[in-house]
Each structure stands twice: as C-alpha cells, then as structure tokens.
VOVO-897543 format. One record per atom (N, C-alpha, C): atom name; residue in one letter; x, z, y. Coordinates in steps of 0.2 Angstrom, whole numbers. Layout:
// VOVO-897543
  atomo  residuo      x      z      y
     CA        a      X      Z      Y
...
END
This chain:
// VOVO-897543
  atomo  residuo      x      z      y
      N        a      4      0     -6
     CA        a      0      0      0
      C        a      4      0      6
      N        r     10      4      6
     CA        r     14      4     12
      C        r     17     -3     13
      N        l     20     -6      8
     CA        l     23    -13      9
      C        l     18    -18     12
      N        d     11    -17      9
     CA        d      6    -22     12
      C        d      5    -21     19
      N        m      5    -14     21
     CA        m      3    -12     28
      C        m      9    -15     32
      N        d     15    -14     30
     CA        d     21    -16     34
      C        d     21    -24     35
      N        s     20    -27     29
     CA        s     20    -35     30
      C        s     14    -37     34
      N        n      8    -34     34
     CA        n      3    -36     38
      C        n      4    -35     45
      N        k      8    -29     47
     CA        k      9    -28     53
      C        k     14    -33     56
      N        s     19    -35     52
     CA        s     24    -40     54
      C        s     21    -47     55
      N        r     16    -49     51
     CA        r     12    -55     52
      C        r      8    -55     58
      N        w      5    -49     60
     CA        w      1    -49     66
      C        w      6    -49     72
      N        s     11    -45     72
     CA        s     16    -46     77
      C        s     19    -53     78
      N        s     20    -56     73
     CA        s     23    -63     74
      C        s     17    -68     77
      N        a     11    -67     75
     CA        a      5    -71     77
      C        a      4    -69     85
      N        v      5    -63     87
     CA        v      4    -61     94
      C        v     10    -65     98
      N        k     16    -65     96
     CA        k     21    -68     99
      C        k     21    -75    100
      N        s     18    -78     94
     CA        s     18    -86     94
      C        s     12    -88     97
      N        s      7    -84     98
     CA        s      0    -87    101
      C        s      1    -90    108
      N        g     -1    -96    109
     CA        g     -1    -99    115
      C        g     -7    -98    120
      N        g    -11    -94    118
     CA        g    -17    -93    122
      C        g    -23    -97    120
      N        t    -22   -101    115
     CA        t    -28   -106    113
      C        t    -33   -101    109
      N        t    -39   -104    108
     CA        t    -44   -101    105
      C        t    -42   -100     97
      N        a    -39   -105     95
     CA        a    -37   -105     88
      C        a    -32   -100     86
      N        a    -27    -99     91
     CA        a    -22    -94     90
      C        a    -25    -87     91
      N        a    -30    -86     96
     CA        a    -33    -80     96
      C        a    -37    -78     90
      N        s    -40    -83     87
     CA        s    -44    -81     81
      C        s    -39    -79     75
      N        k    -33    -83     75
     CA        k    -28    -81     70
      C        k    -25    -74     71
      N        v    -24    -72     78
     CA        v    -21    -66     79
      C        v    -27    -60     77
      N        d    -33    -62     79
     CA        d    -38    -57     77
      C        d    -39    -56     70
      N        h    -38    -62     66
     CA        h    -38    -61     59
      C        h    -33    -57     56
      N        k    -27    -58     59
     CA        k    -21    -54     56
      C        k    -22    -47     58
      N        k    -24    -46     64
     CA        k    -26    -39     66
      C        k    -30    -35     62
      N        d    -36    -39     60
     CA        d    -41    -36     55
      C        d    -37    -34     48
      N        k    -33    -39     46
     CA        k    -30    -38     39
      C        k    -25    -32     40
      N        y    -22    -31     46
     CA        y    -17    -25     47
      C        y    -21    -19     47
      N        d    -27    -19     50
     CA        d    -31    -13     51
      C        d    -34    -11     44
      N        d    -36    -16     40
     CA        d    -38    -15     33
      C        d    -32    -11     29
      N        s    -26    -14     30
     CA        s    -21    -11     26
      C        s    -19     -4     28
      N        i    -20     -3     34
     CA        i    -19      4     37
      C        i    -24      9     33
      N        g    -30      7     33
     CA        g    -35     11     29
      C        g    -33     11     22
      N        d    -31      6     18
     CA        d    -29      6     11
      C        d    -23     11     10
      N        f    -18     11     15
     CA        f    -13     15     15
      C        f    -15     23     15
      N        h    -19     24     20
     CA        h    -21     31     21
      C        h    -25     33     14
      N        q    -29     29     11
     CA        q    -33     30      5
      C        q    -28     32      0
      N        a    -23     28     -1
     CA        a    -18     29     -6
      C        a    -14     36     -5
      N        q    -13     37      1
     CA        q     -9     43      3
      C        q    -14     49      1
      N        d    -20     49      3
     CA        d    -25     54      1
      C        d    -25     55     -7
      N        a    -26     49    -10
     CA        a    -26     50    -18
      C        a    -20     53    -21
      N        l    -14     51    -18
     CA        l     -8     54    -20
      C        l     -8     62    -19
      N        t    -10     64    -13
     CA        t    -11     71    -11
      C        t    -15     75    -16
      N        v    -21     72    -17
     CA        v    -25     75    -22
      C        v    -22     76    -29
      N        e    -19     71    -31
     CA        e    -16     71    -38
      C        e    -10     76    -38
      N        m     -6     76    -33
     CA        m     -1     81    -32
      C        m     -3     88    -32
      N        l     -9     89    -28
     CA        l    -12     96    -27
      C        l    -15     98    -34
      N        q    -18     94    -38
     CA        q    -21     95    -44
      C        q    -15     97    -49
      N        f    -10     93    -49
     CA        f     -4     95    -53
      C        f     -1    102    -52
      N        c      0    103    -45
     CA        c      2    110    -43
      C        c     -2    115    -45
      N        s     -9    114    -45
     CA        s    -13    119    -46
      C        s    -13    121    -54
      N        q    -10    117    -58
     CA        q     -9    118    -65
      C        q     -2    120    -67
      N        e      1    123    -62
     CA        e      8    125    -63
      C        e      9    130    -69
      N        l      5    135    -69
     CA        l      6    139    -75
      C        l      5    136    -81
      N        k      0    132    -82
     CA        k     -1    128    -88
      C        k      5    124    -90
      N        h      8    120    -85
     CA        h     14    116    -86
      C        h     20    121    -88
      N        a     21    127    -85
     CA        a     26    131    -86
      C        a     25    134    -93
      N        a     19    135    -95
     CA        a     18    138   -102
      C        a     20    133   -107
      N        i     18    126   -106
     CA        i     20    121   -111
      C        i     28    121   -111
      N        f     31    121   -105
     CA        f     39    121   -105
      C        f     42    127   -109
      N        k     39    132   -108
     CA        k     41    138   -111
      C        k     40    138   -119
      N        k     35    135   -121
     CA        k     34    134   -128
      C        k     39    129   -131
      N        l     41    124   -127
     CA        l     46    119   -129
      C        l     52    122   -130
      N        l     54    127   -125
     CA        l     61    130   -125
      C        l     61    135   -131
      N        e     55    138   -133
     CA        e     55    143   -139
      C        e     56    139   -145
      N        l     52    133   -146
     CA        l     53    129   -152
      C        l     60    127   -152
      N        q     63    125   -147
     CA        q     70    123   -147
      C        q     75    128   -149
      N        a     74    134   -147
     CA        a     77    140   -149
      C        a     77    142   -156
      N        d     70    141   -159
     CA        d     69    142   -166
      C        d     73    137   -170
      N        y     73    131   -168
     CA        y     76    126   -172
      C        y     84    127   -172
      N        h     87    129   -166
     CA        h     94    130   -166
      C        h     96    137   -170
      N        k     91    142   -170
     CA        k     92    148   -174
      C        k     92    146   -181
      N        e     87    142   -183
     CA        e     87    140   -191
      C        e     93    136   -193
      N        s     95    131   -188
     CA        s    101    127   -190
      C        s    107    132   -190
      N        l    108    137   -186
     CA        l    114    141   -186
      C        l    113    145   -193
      N        r    107    147   -195
     CA        r    107    151   -201
      C        r    109    147   -207
      N        l    106    141   -207
     CA        l    108    136   -213
      C        l    116    135   -213
      N        l    119    134   -207
     CA        l    126    133   -207
      C        l    130    139   -209
      N        d    127    145   -207
     CA        d    131    151   -209
      C        d    131    152   -217
      N        t    125    149   -220
     CA        t    125    150   -227
      C        t    129    144   -231
      N        l    129    138   -228
     CA        l    132    132   -231
      C        l    140    132   -230
      N        l    142    134   -224
     CA        l    149    133   -222
      C        l    154    137   -227
      N        p    153    144   -229
     CA        p    157    147   -234
      C        p    158    143   -240
      N        n    152    141   -243
     CA        n    152    137   -249
      C        n    156    130   -248
      N        l    155    127   -243
     CA        l    159    121   -241
      C        l    167    123   -241
      N        t    168    128   -237
     CA        t    175    130   -237
      C        t    178    131   -244
      N        r    175    135   -248
     CA        r    177    137   -255
      C        r    178    130   -259
      N        l    173    126   -258
     CA        l    174    119   -262
      C        l    180    115   -260
      N        l    181    115   -253
     CA        l    187    112   -251
      C        l    194    115   -253
      N        e    194    122   -253
     CA        e    200    125   -255
      C        e    201    124   -262
      N        n    196    124   -266
     CA        n    197    124   -273
      C        n    197    116   -276
      N        s    196    112   -272
     CA        s    196    105   -274
      C        s    203    102   -277
      N        e    202     99   -282
     CA        e    208     96   -285
      C        e    210     90   -283
      N        r    205     87   -279
     CA        r    206     80   -276
      C        r    209     81   -269
      N        t    215     79   -269
     CA        t    219     79   -262
      C        t    222     73   -261
      N        p    223     71   -255
     CA        p    226     64   -254
      C        p    233     64   -256
      N        v    235     58   -259
     CA        v    242     58   -261
      C        v    246     57   -255
      N        f    244     53   -250
     CA        f    248     52   -244
      C        f    245     57   -239
      N        g    249     59   -234
     CA        g    247     63   -229
      C        g    249     71   -231
      N        c    252     72   -236
     CA        c    254     79   -238
      C        c    261     78   -240
      N        s    265     84   -240
     CA        s    272     84   -242
      C        s    272     82   -250
      N        l    278     80   -251
     CA        l    279     78   -258
      C        l    279     84   -263
      N        k    282     90   -260
     CA        k    282     96   -264
      C        k    275     98   -265
      N        k    271     98   -260
     CA        k    264    100   -261
      C        k    260     96   -266
      N        h    261     89   -265
     CA        h    258     84   -270
      C        h    260     86   -277
      N        l    267     87   -278
     CA        l    269     89   -285
      C        l    266     96   -288
      N        e    265    101   -283
     CA        e    262    107   -285
      C        e    255    106   -287
      N        i    251    102   -283
     CA        i    244    101   -284
      C        i    243     98   -291
      N        t    247     92   -292
     CA        t    246     88   -298
      C        t    250     91   -304
      N        n    254     96   -303
     CA        n    258     99   -308
      C        n    262     94   -312
      N        r    266     90   -308
     CA        r    270     85   -310
      C        r    277     86   -308
      N        k    282     82   -311
     CA        k    289     82   -309
      C        k    290     76   -305
      N        i    287     71   -306
     CA        i    288     64   -303
      C        i    281     62   -299
      N        s    282     60   -293
     CA        s    276     58   -289
      C        s    272     53   -293
      N        f    265     54   -293
     CA        f    260     49   -296
      C        f    261     42   -294
      N        v    262     41   -287
     CA        v    263     35   -284
      C        v    269     31   -287
      N        l    275     35   -287
     CA        l    281     32   -289
      C        l    281     30   -297
      N        e    278     35   -301
     CA        e    277     33   -308
      C        e    273     27   -309
      N        e    267     26   -305
     CA        e    263     20   -306
      C        e    266     14   -304
      N        c    270     14   -298
     CA        c    273      8   -296
      C        c    279      6   -300
      N        v    283     11   -303
     CA        v    288      9   -307
      C        v    285      6   -314
      N        s    280      9   -316
     CA        s    277      6   -322
      C        s    274     -1   -321
      N        a    271     -2   -315
     CA        a    268     -9   -314
      C        a    274    -13   -313
      N        l    280    -11   -310
     CA        l    285    -16   -309
      C        l    288    -18   -316
      N        m    289    -13   -320
     CA        m    291    -14   -327
      C        m    287    -19   -331
      N        q    280    -18   -330
     CA        q    275    -22   -334
      C        q    274    -29   -331
      N        i    274    -29   -325
     CA        i    272    -35   -322
      C        i    277    -39   -318
      N        a    281    -36   -314
     CA        a    286    -40   -310
      C        a    293    -39   -311
      N        l    295    -37   -317
     CA        l    302    -36   -318
      C        l    306    -42   -318
      N        e    303    -48   -319
     CA        e    306    -54   -319
      C        e    305    -58   -313
      N        t    302    -55   -308
     CA        t    301    -59   -302
      C        t    307    -58   -297
      N        e    309    -64   -295
     CA        e    315    -65   -291
      C        e    314    -63   -284
      N        g    318    -60   -281
     CA        g    317    -58   -274
      C        g    312    -53   -272
      N        l    310    -49   -277
     CA        l    304    -45   -276
      C        l    305    -40   -270
      N        f    311    -38   -269
     CA        f    312    -32   -264
      C        f    315    -35   -257
      N        r    316    -42   -257
     CA        r    318    -45   -251
      C        r    313    -45   -245
      N        l    307    -45   -247
     CA        l    302    -46   -242
      C        l    297    -40   -242
      N        t    295    -38   -236
     CA        t    290    -32   -236
      C        t    283    -34   -238
      N        g    279    -30   -241
     CA        g    273    -32   -243
      C        g    268    -33   -237
      N        a    263    -36   -238
     CA        a    258    -37   -233
      C        a    255    -30   -231
      N        a    254    -29   -225
     CA        a    251    -23   -222
      C        a    244    -21   -225
      N        t    240    -26   -225
     CA        t    233    -25   -228
      C        t    234    -23   -235
      N        n    238    -26   -239
     CA        n    239    -24   -246
      C        n    242    -17   -247
      N        s    246    -15   -242
     CA        s    249     -8   -242
      C        s    244     -3   -241
      N        r    240     -4   -236
     CA        r    234      0   -234
      C        r    229      1   -240
      N        k    228     -5   -243
     CA        k    223     -5   -248
      C        k    226      0   -254
      N        l    232     -1   -256
     CA        l    235      2   -261
      C        l    235     10   -259
      N        k    237     11   -253
     CA        k    237     18   -251
      C        k    230     22   -252
      N        a    225     18   -250
     CA        a    218     21   -250
      C        a    216     21   -257
      N        m    218     17   -262
     CA        m    217     17   -269
      C        m    220     23   -272
      N        f    226     25   -270
     CA        f    230     30   -273
      C        f    227     37   -270
      N        n    225     37   -264
     CA        n    222     43   -261
      C        n    215     44   -264
      N        n    211     39   -267
     CA        n    205     40   -270
      C        n    205     41   -277
      N        g    211     40   -280
     CA        g    212     41   -287
      C        g    210     35   -291
      N        c    209     29   -288
     CA        c    206     23   -292
      C        c    211     17   -291
      N        v    217     18   -294
     CA        v    222     13   -294
      C        v    220      7   -299
      N        d    220      1   -296
     CA        d    219     -5   -300
      C        d    225     -9   -301
      N        m    227     -9   -307
     CA        m    234    -12   -309
      C        m    234    -19   -307
      N        a    228    -23   -307
     CA        a    228    -30   -305
      C        a    230    -30   -297
      N        a    227    -26   -294
     CA        a    228    -26   -286
      C        a    236    -24   -285
      N        l    238    -19   -289
     CA        l    245    -17   -289
      C        l    250    -23   -290
      N        s    248    -27   -295
     CA        s    252    -33   -297
      C        s    252    -38   -292
      N        r    246    -39   -289
     CA        r    246    -44   -283
      C        r    250    -42   -277
      N        t    250    -35   -276
     CA        t    255    -33   -271
      C        t    262    -34   -272
      N        f    264    -33   -278
     CA        f    271    -34   -280
      C        f    273    -42   -280
      N        t    268    -46   -282
     CA        t    270    -53   -283
      C        t    269    -57   -276
      N        q    266    -54   -271
     CA        q    265    -58   -265
      C        q    271    -59   -261
END
C-alpha cells in the first residue's frame, strides 16, 4: 500500500508539472489526484489492519510465552534423556574399544603392533615377503620403481581392516 501511495503521488506530481493548462491536462491531473487520494485511504486502512493484528498478537503474549516455555521444557527433556543414554552407552563403548583385538596395523608403533598380535615378525612384512616369494620372485626390476600411490593406500587399508587380498598384493608388486 505504501509503494502504491508513493507511486501515485509521484504520478500526480509529474502530471501537475507537465500540465499546460488545457482541459485535457486538468482532467488528467484530477484523475491522478483521485488515484493518489484513494491510495492514501488504502494505506491508512492497511496501517490500521496491521495495528489491530499487532495489538491482538500482543494481547496474547502470555499464551505465546507459555508455548515457548513448553518448547524449552521439551528441549530440556530431550537433552536430559540424550545425556542419560550417553552416560550409559559411553562406558560400554570405551570398554569395547579398550578390549578390541582389532587395531590398525599402520598408525601404531611396531612394538605395540607386535604386542597386540603376539607375533615376532610384523604381519605386513610376513605377508609381503610371502607374496614376493610366491608371485614376484622372478620379476626383474621389482624394487627399482616405487609402487603406485593408490595401490599403496589400498594395500594399507586392506591390512588395517584385516582383509588382505593376495591378488591385489600381486598386482601391486608386478606393476
């Protein structure tokens, strides 16, 4: 309503400035003035309607505050229950992690790896030497080039997950 009122005022002002005193121009100015007056009335009506809506909203402040309070109470209950569940689950999870026999082969010291696996030779070293002996012993120039980085990462991930694929290991050695 405000934009309509402002644009009608601008049109009326332009019509007044450009009128040359002719009857047609005066009629046009009168028409623009009527539209401007109508838009002023519409604007005041819209202002009044907004005022009523705002006053009605404000008169229900206690109702809105009660709804907001209920929302906060529900959120607090949710977070209390989440905390209670976490307090019961975290000790079990910690115990499982501490007692897990599955630890990464890479990312820990060799000494720790040997203690955990109860071995004298690293699992990775043993598997790689075995694969070399079975698959690539006759391959010429095997140690002259470094392996592809993607194959190395794949092998590392396979060893960490305990699922070494001898075919993948052989492809790594022969590339």
